[in-house]
N, CA, C, O and the ligand as a Tripos MOL2 file, in Angstrom:
@<TRIPOS>MOLECULE
protein
  321   319    81     0     0
PROTEIN
NO_CHARGES

@<TRIPOS>ATOM
      1 N          87.5770   76.5880   88.9190 N.3       1 MET1
      2 CA         86.2460   76.1460   88.4960 C.3       1 MET1
      3 C          85.2500   77.3040   88.5720 C.2       1 MET1
      4 O          84.4210   77.4850   87.6800 O.2       1 MET1
      5 N          85.3430   78.0810   89.6460 N.am      2 ALA2
      6 CA         84.4580   79.2430   89.7980 C.3       2 ALA2
      7 C          84.6680   80.2080   88.6390 C.2       2 ALA2
      8 O          83.7290   80.8190   88.1280 O.2       2 ALA2
      9 N          85.9550   80.3260   88.2350 N.am      3 LYS3
     10 CA         86.3080   81.2300   87.1420 C.3       3 LYS3
     11 C          85.6700   80.7490   85.8360 C.2       3 LYS3
     12 O          85.1780   81.5400   85.0320 O.2       3 LYS3
     13 N          85.6970   79.4100   85.6520 N.am      4 GLU4
     14 CA         85.1370   78.8200   84.4390 C.3       4 GLU4
     15 C          83.6210   79.0390   84.3750 C.2       4 GLU4
     16 O          83.0740   79.3380   83.3140 O.2       4 GLU4
     17 N          82.9630   78.8890   85.5000 N.am      5 ILE5
     18 CA         81.5100   79.1220   85.5650 C.3       5 ILE5
     19 C          81.2110   80.5670   85.1720 C.2       5 ILE5
     20 O          80.2890   80.8330   84.4010 O.2       5 ILE5
     21 N          81.9960   81.4880   85.7050 N.am      6 CYS6
     22 CA         81.8090   82.9110   85.3850 C.3       6 CYS6
     23 C          82.0320   83.1650   83.8990 C.2       6 CYS6
     24 O          81.2910   83.9200   83.2700 O.2       6 CYS6
     25 N          83.0690   82.5210   83.3380 N.am      7 ASP7
     26 CA         83.3480   82.6560   81.9090 C.3       7 ASP7
     27 C          82.1550   82.1900   81.0840 C.2       7 ASP7
     28 O          81.7220   82.8590   80.1460 O.2       7 ASP7
     29 N          81.6350   81.0180   81.4630 N.am      8 ARG8
     30 CA         80.5010   80.4250   80.7320 C.3       8 ARG8
     31 C          79.2600   81.3140   80.8230 C.2       8 ARG8
     32 O          78.4860   81.4150   79.8710 O.2       8 ARG8
     33 N          79.0830   81.9500   81.9690 N.am      9 GLN9
     34 CA         77.8940   82.7730   82.1870 C.3       9 GLN9
     35 C          78.1200   84.2230   81.7930 C.2       9 GLN9
     36 O          77.2260   85.0600   81.9160 O.2       9 GLN9
     37 N          79.3400   84.5110   81.3130 N.am     10 GLY10
     38 CA         79.6570   85.8650   80.8830 C.3      10 GLY10
     39 C          79.7350   86.8570   82.0220 C.2      10 GLY10
     40 O          79.5010   88.0510   81.8340 O.2      10 GLY10
     41 N          80.0660   86.3590   83.2120 N.am     11 LEU11
     42 CA         80.1650   87.2330   84.3860 C.3      11 LEU11
     43 C          81.6260   87.5810   84.6660 C.2      11 LEU11
     44 O          82.5370   86.8130   84.3570 O.2      11 LEU11
     45 N          81.8180   88.7370   85.2480 N.am     12 ILE12
     46 CA         83.1670   89.1390   85.6370 C.3      12 ILE12
     47 C          83.4240   88.6280   87.0490 C.2      12 ILE12
     48 O          82.6910   88.9460   87.9850 O.2      12 ILE12
     49 N          84.4760   87.8320   87.1820 N.am     13 ILE13
     50 CA         84.8030   87.2790   88.4970 C.3      13 ILE13
     51 C          85.4730   88.3520   89.3530 C.2      13 ILE13
     52 O          86.3160   89.1200   88.8900 O.2      13 ILE13
     53 N          85.0650   88.3700   90.6090 N.am     14 HIS14
     54 CA         85.5990   89.3760   91.5320 C.3      14 HIS14
     55 C          86.2390   88.6390   92.7040 C.2      14 HIS14
     56 O          85.5410   88.0750   93.5460 O.2      14 HIS14
     57 N          87.5710   88.6480   92.7530 N.am     15 ILE15
     58 CA         88.2670   87.9030   93.8050 C.3      15 ILE15
     59 C          88.7940   88.8680   94.8760 C.2      15 ILE15
     60 O          89.5450   89.7990   94.5840 O.2      15 ILE15
     61 N          88.3820   88.6200   96.1110 N.am     16 MET16
     62 CA         88.8290   89.4280   97.2410 C.3      16 MET16
     63 C          89.5390   88.5160   98.2430 C.2      16 MET16
     64 O          89.0290   87.4470   98.5770 O.2      16 MET16
     65 N          90.7010   88.9300   98.7190 N.am     17 VAL17
     66 CA         91.4500   88.1270   99.6830 C.3      17 VAL17
     67 C          91.8110   88.9930  100.8830 C.2      17 VAL17
     68 O          92.2750   90.1230  100.7310 O.2      17 VAL17
     69 N          91.5910   88.4460  102.0840 N.am     18 LEU18
     70 CA         91.9090   89.1600  103.3140 C.3      18 LEU18
     71 C          93.2900   88.7100  103.8090 C.2      18 LEU18
     72 O          93.4970   87.5260  104.0730 O.2      18 LEU18
     73 N          94.2250   89.6440  103.9320 N.am     19 VAL19
     74 CA         95.5810   89.3100  104.3780 C.3      19 VAL19
     75 C          96.0190   90.2590  105.5050 C.2      19 VAL19
     76 O          95.2900   91.1740  105.8880 O.2      19 VAL19
     77 N          97.2270   90.0120  106.0220 N.am     20 ILE20
     78 CA         97.7590   90.8540  107.1010 C.3      20 ILE20
     79 C          98.3500   92.1250  106.5020 C.2      20 ILE20
     80 O          99.1270   92.0690  105.5490 O.2      20 ILE20
     81 N          97.9790   93.2590  107.0620 N.am     21 CYS21
     82 CA         98.4420   94.5550  106.5760 C.3      21 CYS21
     83 C          99.8780   94.8090  107.0520 C.2      21 CYS21
     84 O         100.1300   94.7770  108.2570 O.2      21 CYS21
     85 N         100.8310   95.0590  106.1340 N.am     22 PRO22
     86 CA        102.2190   95.3210  106.5470 C.3      22 PRO22
     87 C         102.3360   96.6030  107.3760 C.2      22 PRO22
     88 O         103.3100   96.7870  108.1050 O.2      22 PRO22
     89 N         101.3610   97.4680  107.2640 N.am     23 HIS23
     90 CA        101.3850   98.7630  107.9570 C.3      23 HIS23
     91 C         100.9470   98.6550  109.4150 C.2      23 HIS23
     92 O         101.6260   99.1810  110.2970 O.2      23 HIS23
     93 N          99.8260   97.9830  109.6890 N.am     24 CYS24
     94 CA         99.3040   97.9220  111.0680 C.3      24 CYS24
     95 C          99.3290   96.5110  111.6510 C.2      24 CYS24
     96 O          99.0050   96.3280  112.8250 O.2      24 CYS24
     97 N          99.7080   95.5040  110.8470 N.am     25 ASP25
     98 CA         99.8510   94.1270  111.3160 C.3      25 ASP25
     99 C          98.5270   93.4710  111.7270 C.2      25 ASP25
    100 O          98.5310   92.5310  112.5220 O.2      25 ASP25
    101 N          97.4310   93.9390  111.2130 N.am     26 ASN26
    102 CA         96.1350   93.3060  111.4560 C.3      26 ASN26
    103 C          95.6810   92.5980  110.1850 C.2      26 ASN26
    104 O          96.0230   92.9960  109.0710 O.2      26 ASN26
    105 N          94.8950   91.5300  110.3840 N.am     27 LYS27
    106 CA         94.4100   90.8050  109.2000 C.3      27 LYS27
    107 C          93.1660   91.4960  108.6700 C.2      27 LYS27
    108 O          92.0730   90.9290  108.6520 O.2      27 LYS27
    109 N          93.3590   92.7260  108.2440 N.am     28 THR28
    110 CA         92.2480   93.5530  107.7800 C.3      28 THR28
    111 C          92.5470   94.1820  106.4260 C.2      28 THR28
    112 O          91.8660   95.1140  105.9970 O.2      28 THR28
    113 N          93.5750   93.6620  105.7570 N.am     29 LEU29
    114 CA         93.9350   94.2110  104.4480 C.3      29 LEU29
    115 C          93.2330   93.4120  103.3570 C.2      29 LEU29
    116 O          93.4930   92.2250  103.1600 O.2      29 LEU29
    117 N          92.3500   94.0890  102.6650 N.am     30 LEU30
    118 CA         91.5650   93.4380  101.6340 C.3      30 LEU30
    119 C          92.2280   93.6410  100.2690 C.2      30 LEU30
    120 O          92.3470   94.7620   99.7730 O.2      30 LEU30
    121 N          92.6530   92.5230   99.6810 N.am     31 LEU31
    122 CA         93.2430   92.5850   98.3390 C.3      31 LEU31
    123 C          92.1270   92.3500   97.3190 C.2      31 LEU31
    124 O          91.4590   91.3160   97.3350 O.2      31 LEU31
    125 N          91.9450   93.3060   96.4570 N.am     32 ASP32
    126 CA         90.9840   93.1700   95.3730 C.3      32 ASP32
    127 C          91.7750   92.7190   94.1460 C.2      32 ASP32
    128 O          92.3190   93.5290   93.3960 O.2      32 ASP32
    129 N          91.8180   91.4070   93.9690 N.am     33 VAL33
    130 CA         92.6670   90.8120   92.9370 C.3      33 VAL33
    131 C          92.2480   91.2650   91.5280 C.2      33 VAL33
    132 O          93.0940   91.4980   90.6650 O.2      33 VAL33
    133 N          90.9480   91.3840   91.3150 N.am     34 SER34
    134 CA         90.4390   91.7520   89.9880 C.3      34 SER34
    135 C          90.8130   93.1680   89.5890 C.2      34 SER34
    136 O          91.1210   93.4250   88.4250 O.2      34 SER34
    137 N          90.7880   94.0930   90.5460 N.am     35 ASN35
    138 CA         91.0610   95.4920   90.2300 C.3      35 ASN35
    139 C          92.4540   95.9610   90.6530 C.2      35 ASN35
    140 O          92.7910   97.1360   90.5090 O.2      35 ASN35
    141 N          93.2690   95.0200   91.1830 N.am     36 ASP36
    142 CA         94.6100   95.3440   91.6630 C.3      36 ASP36
    143 C          94.5760   96.5080   92.6620 C.2      36 ASP36
    144 O          95.3010   97.4950   92.5330 O.2      36 ASP36
    145 N          93.7090   96.3500   93.6560 N.am     37 ASN37
    146 CA         93.5760   97.3390   94.7260 C.3      37 ASN37
    147 C          93.8740   96.6800   96.0560 C.2      37 ASN37
    148 O          93.6450   95.4810   96.2180 O.2      37 ASN37
    149 N          94.3770   97.4400   97.0030 N.am     38 ALA38
    150 CA         94.5990   96.9150   98.3470 C.3      38 ALA38
    151 C          94.2480   98.0110   99.3440 C.2      38 ALA38
    152 O          94.8320   99.0940   99.3340 O.2      38 ALA38
    153 N          93.2750   97.7040  100.2120 N.am     39 TYR39
    154 CA         92.8230   98.6850  101.1910 C.3      39 TYR39
    155 C          92.6570   98.0260  102.5540 C.2      39 TYR39
    156 O          92.0100   96.9870  102.6850 O.2      39 TYR39
    157 N          93.2590   98.6550  103.5690 N.am     40 CYS40
    158 CA         93.1420   98.1390  104.9240 C.3      40 CYS40
    159 C          92.0470   98.9120  105.6390 C.2      40 CYS40
    160 O          92.1170  100.1350  105.7610 O.2      40 CYS40
    161 N          91.0360   98.1930  106.1110 N.am     41 TYR41
    162 CA         89.9360   98.8980  106.7720 C.3      41 TYR41
    163 C          90.1820   99.0740  108.2660 C.2      41 TYR41
    164 O          89.2990   99.5480  108.9810 O.2      41 TYR41
    165 N          91.3700   98.7000  108.7510 N.am     42 HIS42
    166 CA         91.7240   99.0130  110.1430 C.3      42 HIS42
    167 C          92.4910  100.3350  110.2020 C.2      42 HIS42
    168 O          92.0640  101.2750  110.8710 O.2      42 HIS42
    169 N          93.6280  100.4030  109.4980 N.am     43 CYS43
    170 CA         94.4240  101.6440  109.5190 C.3      43 CYS43
    171 C          94.0600  102.5630  108.3480 C.2      43 CYS43
    172 O          94.6100  103.6560  108.2110 O.2      43 CYS43
    173 N          93.1470  102.1130  107.5240 N.am     44 GLN44
    174 CA         92.6410  102.8940  106.3920 C.3      44 GLN44
    175 C          93.7130  103.2460  105.3650 C.2      44 GLN44
    176 O          93.5940  104.2270  104.6310 O.2      44 GLN44
    177 N          94.7730  102.4160  105.3290 N.am     45 LYS45
    178 CA         95.8190  102.6520  104.3410 C.3      45 LYS45
    179 C          95.3820  102.0870  103.0020 C.2      45 LYS45
    180 O          94.9380  100.9430  102.9020 O.2      45 LYS45
    181 N          95.5180  102.9130  101.9780 N.am     46 ASN46
    182 CA         95.1750  102.4970  100.6330 C.3      46 ASN46
    183 C          96.4760  102.2940   99.8520 C.2      46 ASN46
    184 O          97.1570  103.2650   99.5240 O.2      46 ASN46
    185 N          96.8120  101.0790   99.5640 N.am     47 TYR47
    186 CA         98.0380  100.7890   98.8190 C.3      47 TYR47
    187 C          97.8050  101.0480   97.3340 C.2      47 TYR47
    188 O          96.6880  100.9370   96.8280 O.2      47 TYR47
    189 N          98.9010  101.3970   96.6520 N.am     48 LYS48
    190 CA         98.8010  101.7210   95.2240 C.3      48 LYS48
    191 C          98.3610  100.5120   94.4160 C.2      48 LYS48
    192 O          97.5700  100.6200   93.4790 O.2      48 LYS48
    193 N          98.9010   99.3400   94.8090 N.am     49 SER49
    194 CA         98.5810   98.1140   94.0850 C.3      49 SER49
    195 C          98.9090   96.9150   94.9610 C.2      49 SER49
    196 O          99.5070   97.0600   96.0270 O.2      49 SER49
    197 N          98.5210   95.7450   94.5130 N.am     50 ILE50
    198 CA         98.8570   94.5170   95.2330 C.3      50 ILE50
    199 C         100.3750   94.3230   95.1910 C.2      50 ILE50
    200 O         100.9640   93.7870   96.1300 O.2      50 ILE50
    201 N         101.0020   94.7640   94.0950 N.am     51 GLY51
    202 CA        102.4590   94.6860   93.9420 C.3      51 GLY51
    203 C         103.1810   95.4360   95.0540 C.2      51 GLY51
    204 O         104.2150   94.9800   95.5410 O.2      51 GLY51
    205 N         102.6390   96.5910   95.4590 N.am     52 GLU52
    206 CA        103.2520   97.3760   96.5290 C.3      52 GLU52
    207 C         103.2210   96.5980   97.8410 C.2      52 GLU52
    208 O         104.1910   96.6090   98.5980 O.2      52 GLU52
    209 N         102.1070   95.9250   98.1050 N.am     53 VAL53
    210 CA        101.9720   95.1210   99.3300 C.3      53 VAL53
    211 C         102.9920   93.9880   99.2990 C.2      53 VAL53
    212 O         103.6150   93.6780  100.3150 O.2      53 VAL53
    213 N         103.1600   93.3740   98.1360 N.am     54 LEU54
    214 CA        104.1060   92.2600   97.9930 C.3      54 LEU54
    215 C         105.5410   92.7250   98.2550 C.2      54 LEU54
    216 O         106.3110   92.0280   98.9160 O.2      54 LEU54
    217 N         105.8960   93.8990   97.7380 N.am     55 ILE55
    218 CA        107.2450   94.4510   97.9550 C.3      55 ILE55
    219 C         107.4780   94.6620   99.4580 C.2      55 ILE55
    220 O         108.5170   94.2710   99.9900 O.2      55 ILE55
    221 N         106.5010   95.2840  100.1390 N.am     56 LEU56
    222 CA        106.6000   95.5360  101.5740 C.3      56 LEU56
    223 C         106.7110   94.2300  102.3490 C.2      56 LEU56
    224 O         107.4790   94.1220  103.3050 O.2      56 LEU56
    225 N         105.9340   93.2460  101.9220 N.am     57 GLU57
    226 CA        105.9190   91.9520  102.6050 C.3      57 GLU57
    227 C         107.2390   91.2150  102.4000 C.2      57 GLU57
    228 O         107.7190   90.5380  103.3090 O.2      57 GLU57
    229 N         107.8270   91.3430  101.2120 N.am     58 ASN58
    230 CA        109.1280   90.7230  100.9410 C.3      58 ASN58
    231 C         110.2160   91.3490  101.8060 C.2      58 ASN58
    232 O         111.0860   90.6500  102.3240 O.2      58 ASN58
    233 N         110.1590   92.6740  101.9570 N.am     59 GLU59
    234 CA        111.1370   93.3830  102.7900 C.3      59 GLU59
    235 C         111.0270   92.9200  104.2340 C.2      59 GLU59
    236 O         112.0300   92.6740  104.9030 O.2      59 GLU59
    237 N         109.7930   92.8080  104.6980 N.am     60 ARG60
    238 CA        109.5430   92.3910  106.0720 C.3      60 ARG60
    239 C         110.0450   90.9670  106.3000 C.2      60 ARG60
    240 O         110.6350   90.6640  107.3370 O.2      60 ARG60
    241 N         109.8060   90.1040  105.3250 N.am     61 TRP61
    242 CA        110.2090   88.7050  105.4010 C.3      61 TRP61
    243 C         111.7360   88.6020  105.4910 C.2      61 TRP61
    244 O         112.2870   87.8380  106.2840 O.2      61 TRP61
    245 N         112.4120   89.4250  104.6210 N.am     62 ARG62
    246 CA        113.8790   89.4220  104.6050 C.3      62 ARG62
    247 C         114.4460   89.8930  105.9410 C.2      62 ARG62
    248 O         115.3970   89.3130  106.4660 O.2      62 ARG62
    249 N         113.8420   90.9650  106.4840 N.am     63 ARG63
    250 CA        114.2840   91.5050  107.7780 C.3      63 ARG63
    251 C         114.1600   90.4540  108.8630 C.2      63 ARG63
    252 O         115.0650   90.2760  109.6770 O.2      63 ARG63
    253 N         113.0370   89.7650  108.8680 N.am     64 LYS64
    254 CA        112.7460   88.7480  109.8720 C.3      64 LYS64
    255 C         113.7660   87.6090  109.7620 C.2      64 LYS64
    256 O         114.2640   87.1110  110.7710 O.2      64 LYS64
    257 N         114.0710   87.2050  108.5250 N.am     65 HIS65
    258 CA        114.9810   86.0890  108.3360 C.3      65 HIS65
    259 C         116.4210   86.4940  108.5830 C.2      65 HIS65
    260 O         117.2210   85.6860  109.0550 O.2      65 HIS65
    261 N         116.7600   87.7400  108.2690 N.am     66 ALA66
    262 CA        118.1100   88.2330  108.5290 C.3      66 ALA66
    263 C         118.3720   88.1820  110.0310 C.2      66 ALA66
    264 O         119.4730   87.8460  110.4650 O.2      66 ALA66
    265 N         117.3470   88.5190  110.8240 N.am     67 LYS67
    266 CA        117.4510   88.5150  112.2790 C.3      67 LYS67
    267 C         117.6550   87.0750  112.7690 C.2      67 LYS67
    268 O         118.4790   86.8350  113.6520 O.2      67 LYS67
    269 N         116.9170   86.1270  112.2070 N.am     68 THR68
    270 CA        117.0080   84.7280  112.6070 C.3      68 THR68
    271 C         118.4060   84.1840  112.3230 C.2      68 THR68
    272 O         118.9820   83.4730  113.1460 O.2      68 THR68
    273 N         118.9500   84.5260  111.1460 N.am     69 VAL69
    274 CA        120.2870   84.0620  110.7680 C.3      69 VAL69
    275 C         121.3230   84.6190  111.7450 C.2      69 VAL69
    276 O         122.2270   83.9080  112.1830 O.2      69 VAL69
    277 N         121.1720   85.9050  112.0770 N.am     70 LYS70
    278 CA        122.0900   86.5550  113.0100 C.3      70 LYS70
    279 C         122.0290   85.8780  114.3800 C.2      70 LYS70
    280 O         123.0540   85.6580  115.0250 O.2      70 LYS70
    281 N         120.8110   85.5540  114.8100 N.am     71 GLU71
    282 CA        120.6190   84.8990  116.1110 C.3      71 GLU71
    283 C         121.2520   83.5210  116.1210 C.2      71 GLU71
    284 O         121.8380   83.1060  117.1220 O.2      71 GLU71
    285 N         121.1350   82.8130  115.0080 N.am     72 MET72
    286 CA        121.7010   81.4690  114.9130 C.3      72 MET72
    287 C         123.2200   81.5360  114.9690 C.2      72 MET72
    288 O         123.8740   80.7130  115.6100 O.2      72 MET72
    289 N         123.7680   82.5380  114.2820 N.am     73 GLU73
    290 CA        125.2230   82.7270  114.2800 C.3      73 GLU73
    291 C         125.6990   83.0830  115.6870 C.2      73 GLU73
    292 O         126.7410   82.6050  116.1370 O.2      73 GLU73
    293 N         124.9440   83.9110  116.3650 N.am     74 ALA74
    294 CA        125.2890   84.3190  117.7290 C.3      74 ALA74
    295 C         125.2990   83.1180  118.6490 C.2      74 ALA74
    296 O         126.1900   82.9650  119.4850 O.2      74 ALA74
    297 N         124.2940   82.2640  118.4860 N.am     75 ARG75
    298 CA        124.1650   81.0660  119.3200 C.3      75 ARG75
    299 C         125.3460   80.1200  119.0660 C.2      75 ARG75
    300 O         125.9080   79.5300  119.9880 O.2      75 ARG75
    301 N         125.6960   79.9990  117.7870 N.am     76 LYS76
    302 CA        126.8330   79.1530  117.4070 C.3      76 LYS76
    303 C         128.1050   79.6690  118.0840 C.2      76 LYS76
    304 O         128.9350   78.8990  118.5680 O.2      76 LYS76
    305 N         128.2260   80.9960  118.0970 N.am     77 GLY77
    306 CA        129.3750   81.6640  118.7040 C.3      77 GLY77
    307 C         129.4980   81.2990  120.1660 C.2      77 GLY77
    308 O         130.6060   81.1310  120.6770 O.2      77 GLY77
    309 N         128.3680   81.1760  120.8460 N.am     78 VAL78
    310 CA        128.3630   80.8470  122.2790 C.3      78 VAL78
    311 C         128.8370   79.4060  122.4830 C.2      78 VAL78
    312 O         129.5810   79.1130  123.4190 O.2      78 VAL78
    313 N         128.3930   78.5050  121.5870 N.am     79 VAL79
    314 CA        128.7110   77.0750  121.7110 C.3      79 VAL79
    315 C         130.2030   76.8330  121.4810 C.2      79 VAL79
    316 O         130.8380   76.0620  122.2010 O.2      79 VAL79
    317 N         130.7570   77.5110  120.4530 N.am     80 GLN80
    318 CA        132.1490   77.2370  120.0980 C.3      80 GLN80
    319 C         133.1430   77.7820  121.1250 C.2      80 GLN80
    320 O         134.3530   77.6260  120.9560 O.2      80 GLN80
    321 ZN         96.4840   98.3400  108.1250 Zn       81 ZN81
@<TRIPOS>BOND
     1     1     2 1
     2     2     3 1
     3     3     4 2
     4     3     5 am
     5     5     6 1
     6     6     7 1
     7     7     8 2
     8     7     9 am
     9     9    10 1
    10    10    11 1
    11    11    12 2
    12    11    13 am
    13    13    14 1
    14    14    15 1
    15    15    16 2
    16    15    17 am
    17    17    18 1
    18    18    19 1
    19    19    20 2
    20    19    21 am
    21    21    22 1
    22    22    23 1
    23    23    24 2
    24    23    25 am
    25    25    26 1
    26    26    27 1
    27    27    28 2
    28    27    29 am
    29    29    30 1
    30    30    31 1
    31    31    32 2
    32    31    33 am
    33    33    34 1
    34    34    35 1
    35    35    36 2
    36    35    37 am
    37    37    38 1
    38    38    39 1
    39    39    40 2
    40    39    41 am
    41    41    42 1
    42    42    43 1
    43    43    44 2
    44    43    45 am
    45    45    46 1
    46    46    47 1
    47    47    48 2
    48    47    49 am
    49    49    50 1
    50    50    51 1
    51    51    52 2
    52    51    53 am
    53    53    54 1
    54    54    55 1
    55    55    56 2
    56    55    57 am
    57    57    58 1
    58    58    59 1
    59    59    60 2
    60    59    61 am
    61    61    62 1
    62    62    63 1
    63    63    64 2
    64    63    65 am
    65    65    66 1
    66    66    67 1
    67    67    68 2
    68    67    69 am
    69    69    70 1
    70    70    71 1
    71    71    72 2
    72    71    73 am
    73    73    74 1
    74    74    75 1
    75    75    76 2
    76    75    77 am
    77    77    78 1
    78    78    79 1
    79    79    80 2
    80    79    81 am
    81    81    82 1
    82    82    83 1
    83    83    84 2
    84    83    85 am
    85    85    86 1
    86    86    87 1
    87    87    88 2
    88    87    89 am
    89    89    90 1
    90    90    91 1
    91    91    92 2
    92    91    93 am
    93    93    94 1
    94    94    95 1
    95    95    96 2
    96    95    97 am
    97    97    98 1
    98    98    99 1
    99    99   100 2
   100    99   101 am
   101   101   102 1
   102   102   103 1
   103   103   104 2
   104   103   105 am
   105   105   106 1
   106   106   107 1
   107   107   108 2
   108   107   109 am
   109   109   110 1
   110   110   111 1
   111   111   112 2
   112   111   113 am
   113   113   114 1
   114   114   115 1
   115   115   116 2
   116   115   117 am
   117   117   118 1
   118   118   119 1
   119   119   120 2
   120   119   121 am
   121   121   122 1
   122   122   123 1
   123   123   124 2
   124   123   125 am
   125   125   126 1
   126   126   127 1
   127   127   128 2
   128   127   129 am
   129   129   130 1
   130   130   131 1
   131   131   132 2
   132   131   133 am
   133   133   134 1
   134   134   135 1
   135   135   136 2
   136   135   137 am
   137   137   138 1
   138   138   139 1
   139   139   140 2
   140   139   141 am
   141   141   142 1
   142   142   143 1
   143   143   144 2
   144   143   145 am
   145   145   146 1
   146   146   147 1
   147   147   148 2
   148   147   149 am
   149   149   150 1
   150   150   151 1
   151   151   152 2
   152   151   153 am
   153   153   154 1
   154   154   155 1
   155   155   156 2
   156   155   157 am
   157   157   158 1
   158   158   159 1
   159   159   160 2
   160   159   161 am
   161   161   162 1
   162   162   163 1
   163   163   164 2
   164   163   165 am
   165   165   166 1
   166   166   167 1
   167   167   168 2
   168   167   169 am
   169   169   170 1
   170   170   171 1
   171   171   172 2
   172   171   173 am
   173   173   174 1
   174   174   175 1
   175   175   176 2
   176   175   177 am
   177   177   178 1
   178   178   179 1
   179   179   180 2
   180   179   181 am
   181   181   182 1
   182   182   183 1
   183   183   184 2
   184   183   185 am
   185   185   186 1
   186   186   187 1
   187   187   188 2
   188   187   189 am
   189   189   190 1
   190   190   191 1
   191   191   192 2
   192   191   193 am
   193   193   194 1
   194   194   195 1
   195   195   196 2
   196   195   197 am
   197   197   198 1
   198   198   199 1
   199   199   200 2
   200   199   201 am
   201   201   202 1
   202   202   203 1
   203   203   204 2
   204   203   205 am
   205   205   206 1
   206   206   207 1
   207   207   208 2
   208   207   209 am
   209   209   210 1
   210   210   211 1
   211   211   212 2
   212   211   213 am
   213   213   214 1
   214   214   215 1
   215   215   216 2
   216   215   217 am
   217   217   218 1
   218   218   219 1
   219   219   220 2
   220   219   221 am
   221   221   222 1
   222   222   223 1
   223   223   224 2
   224   223   225 am
   225   225   226 1
   226   226   227 1
   227   227   228 2
   228   227   229 am
   229   229   230 1
   230   230   231 1
   231   231   232 2
   232   231   233 am
   233   233   234 1
   234   234   235 1
   235   235   236 2
   236   235   237 am
   237   237   238 1
   238   238   239 1
   239   239   240 2
   240   239   241 am
   241   241   242 1
   242   242   243 1
   243   243   244 2
   244   243   245 am
   245   245   246 1
   246   246   247 1
   247   247   248 2
   248   247   249 am
   249   249   250 1
   250   250   251 1
   251   251   252 2
   252   251   253 am
   253   253   254 1
   254   254   255 1
   255   255   256 2
   256   255   257 am
   257   257   258 1
   258   258   259 1
   259   259   260 2
   260   259   261 am
   261   261   262 1
   262   262   263 1
   263   263   264 2
   264   263   265 am
   265   265   266 1
   266   266   267 1
   267   267   268 2
   268   267   269 am
   269   269   270 1
   270   270   271 1
   271   271   272 2
   272   271   273 am
   273   273   274 1
   274   274   275 1
   275   275   276 2
   276   275   277 am
   277   277   278 1
   278   278   279 1
   279   279   280 2
   280   279   281 am
   281   281   282 1
   282   282   283 1
   283   283   284 2
   284   283   285 am
   285   285   286 1
   286   286   287 1
   287   287   288 2
   288   287   289 am
   289   289   290 1
   290   290   291 1
   291   291   292 2
   292   291   293 am
   293   293   294 1
   294   294   295 1
   295   295   296 2
   296   295   297 am
   297   297   298 1
   298   298   299 1
   299   299   300 2
   300   299   301 am
   301   301   302 1
   302   302   303 1
   303   303   304 2
   304   303   305 am
   305   305   306 1
   306   306   307 1
   307   307   308 2
   308   307   309 am
   309   309   310 1
   310   310   311 1
   311   311   312 2
   312   311   313 am
   313   313   314 1
   314   314   315 1
   315   315   316 2
   316   315   317 am
   317   317   318 1
   318   318   319 1
   319   319   320 2
@<TRIPOS>SUBSTRUCTURE
     1 MET1         2 RESIDUE 1 A MET
     2 ALA2         6 RESIDUE 1 A ALA
     3 LYS3        10 RESIDUE 1 A LYS
     4 GLU4        14 RESIDUE 1 A GLU
     5 ILE5        18 RESIDUE 1 A ILE
     6 CYS6        22 RESIDUE 1 A CYS
     7 ASP7        26 RESIDUE 1 A ASP
     8 ARG8        30 RESIDUE 1 A ARG
     9 GLN9        34 RESIDUE 1 A GLN
    10 GLY10       38 RESIDUE 1 A GLY
    11 LEU11       42 RESIDUE 1 A LEU
    12 ILE12       46 RESIDUE 1 A ILE
    13 ILE13       50 RESIDUE 1 A ILE
    14 HIS14       54 RESIDUE 1 A HIS
    15 ILE15       58 RESIDUE 1 A ILE
    16 MET16       62 RESIDUE 1 A MET
    17 VAL17       66 RESIDUE 1 A VAL
    18 LEU18       70 RESIDUE 1 A LEU
    19 VAL19       74 RESIDUE 1 A VAL
    20 ILE20       78 RESIDUE 1 A ILE
    21 CYS21       82 RESIDUE 1 A CYS
    22 PRO22       86 RESIDUE 1 A PRO
    23 HIS23       90 RESIDUE 1 A HIS
    24 CYS24       94 RESIDUE 1 A CYS
    25 ASP25       98 RESIDUE 1 A ASP
    26 ASN26      102 RESIDUE 1 A ASN
    27 LYS27      106 RESIDUE 1 A LYS
    28 THR28      110 RESIDUE 1 A THR
    29 LEU29      114 RESIDUE 1 A LEU
    30 LEU30      118 RESIDUE 1 A LEU
    31 LEU31      122 RESIDUE 1 A LEU
    32 ASP32      126 RESIDUE 1 A ASP
    33 VAL33      130 RESIDUE 1 A VAL
    34 SER34      134 RESIDUE 1 A SER
    35 ASN35      138 RESIDUE 1 A ASN
    36 ASP36      142 RESIDUE 1 A ASP
    37 ASN37      146 RESIDUE 1 A ASN
    38 ALA38      150 RESIDUE 1 A ALA
    39 TYR39      154 RESIDUE 1 A TYR
    40 CYS40      158 RESIDUE 1 A CYS
    41 TYR41      162 RESIDUE 1 A TYR
    42 HIS42      166 RESIDUE 1 A HIS
    43 CYS43      170 RESIDUE 1 A CYS
    44 GLN44      174 RESIDUE 1 A GLN
    45 LYS45      178 RESIDUE 1 A LYS
    46 ASN46      182 RESIDUE 1 A ASN
    47 TYR47      186 RESIDUE 1 A TYR
    48 LYS48      190 RESIDUE 1 A LYS
    49 SER49      194 RESIDUE 1 A SER
    50 ILE50      198 RESIDUE 1 A ILE
    51 GLY51      202 RESIDUE 1 A GLY
    52 GLU52      206 RESIDUE 1 A GLU
    53 VAL53      210 RESIDUE 1 A VAL
    54 LEU54      214 RESIDUE 1 A LEU
    55 ILE55      218 RESIDUE 1 A ILE
    56 LEU56      222 RESIDUE 1 A LEU
    57 GLU57      226 RESIDUE 1 A GLU
    58 ASN58      230 RESIDUE 1 A ASN
    59 GLU59      234 RESIDUE 1 A GLU
    60 ARG60      238 RESIDUE 1 A ARG
    61 TRP61      242 RESIDUE 1 A TRP
    62 ARG62      246 RESIDUE 1 A ARG
    63 ARG63      250 RESIDUE 1 A ARG
    64 LYS64      254 RESIDUE 1 A LYS
    65 HIS65      258 RESIDUE 1 A HIS
    66 ALA66      262 RESIDUE 1 A ALA
    67 LYS67      266 RESIDUE 1 A LYS
    68 THR68      270 RESIDUE 1 A THR
    69 VAL69      274 RESIDUE 1 A VAL
    70 LYS70      278 RESIDUE 1 A LYS
    71 GLU71      282 RESIDUE 1 A GLU
    72 MET72      286 RESIDUE 1 A MET
    73 GLU73      290 RESIDUE 1 A GLU
    74 ALA74      294 RESIDUE 1 A ALA
    75 ARG75      298 RESIDUE 1 A ARG
    76 LYS76      302 RESIDUE 1 A LYS
    77 GLY77      306 RESIDUE 1 A GLY
    78 VAL78      310 RESIDUE 1 A VAL
    79 VAL79      314 RESIDUE 1 A VAL
    80 GLN80      318 RESIDUE 1 A GLN
    81 ZN81       321 GROUP 0 **** ****
């Protein structure tokens, strides 16, 4: 709806989202959705694009889940 209002008024919508920085793990990474920029004002890391942050976040997610699966298998091993 906000986007539609901006369209009607001929304004450029500027969407900023604060997320967790994959580099320093603080919720200080500002995603500039409109300009495809990502800058962390804690560790001052400037990502090339939002896509780069997504790739890093996917890798981190996979690592975390791979560990969980391994732990579950280990636990199963103890039970059997
Ligand atoms: Zn950071």
